C-alpha positions as CSV (number, residue, x, y, z in Angstrom):
1,X,34.6,-27.3,6.2
2,X,35.7,-26.3,2.7
3,X,36.3,-22.8,1.7
4,X,33.2,-22.8,-0.6
5,X,31.0,-24.1,2.2
6,X,32.3,-21.5,4.6
7,X,31.6,-18.7,2.0
8,X,28.1,-20.1,1.4
9,X,27.3,-20.1,5.2
10,X,28.6,-16.5,5.6
11,X,26.5,-15.4,2.6
12,X,23.4,-17.1,4.0
13,X,24.0,-15.5,7.4
14,X,24.4,-12.1,5.8
15,X,21.3,-12.6,3.7
16,X,19.2,-13.5,6.7
17,X,20.5,-10.5,8.6
18,X,19.7,-8.1,5.7
19,X,16.2,-9.7,5.4
20,X,15.6,-9.1,9.1
21,X,16.8,-5.5,8.9
22,X,14.5,-4.8,5.9
23,X,11.5,-5.8,7.9
24,X,12.0,-3.4,10.7
25,X,9.8,-0.3,11.1
26,X,12.9,1.9,11.6
27,X,14.3,0.8,8.2
28,X,10.9,1.3,6.5
29,X,10.5,4.8,8.0
30,X,14.1,5.7,7.1
31,X,13.6,4.5,3.5
32,X,10.3,6.4,3.2
33,X,12.0,9.6,4.5
34,X,14.9,9.2,2.0
35,X,12.5,8.7,-0.9
36,X,10.4,11.7,0.2
37,X,13.6,13.8,0.5
38,X,14.6,12.7,-3.0
39,X,11.2,13.6,-4.5
40,X,11.3,17.0,-2.8
41,X,14.8,17.6,-4.1
42,X,13.6,16.7,-7.6
43,X,10.7,19.1,-7.3
44,X,12.9,21.9,-6.1
45,X,15.4,21.4,-8.9
46,X,12.6,21.4,-11.5
47,X,11.3,24.6,-10.1
48,X,14.7,26.2,-10.0
49,X,15.5,25.2,-13.6
50,X,12.1,26.5,-14.7
51,X,12.9,29.8,-13.2
52,X,16.3,29.9,-15.0
53,X,14.5,29.0,-18.3
54,X,12.0,31.9,-17.8
55,X,14.8,34.3,-17.0
56,X,16.7,33.2,-20.1
57,X,13.6,33.7,-22.2
58,X,13.1,37.2,-20.8
59,X,16.7,38.1,-21.5
60,X,16.4,36.8,-25.1
61,X,13.1,38.7,-25.6
62,X,14.7,41.9,-24.3
63,X,17.7,41.4,-26.6
64,X,15.5,40.8,-29.6
65,X,13.4,43.9,-28.8
66,X,16.6,46.0,-28.7
67,X,17.8,44.6,-32.0
68,X,14.4,45.5,-33.7
């Protein structure tokens, strides 16, 4: 076999193995759990930064009130 044929066959085998793994329930459940965790992290970060924004606005309002 030539080197190119050998690489093609290894690539084909790897592709088939990945395709088989992607179809398993364990992989699907793991992927769903990972996506859910990512969405929860995004929501938590959004909430955290909204709190920081509100605190910064409060500090600015207090500073402006003292200046007036």
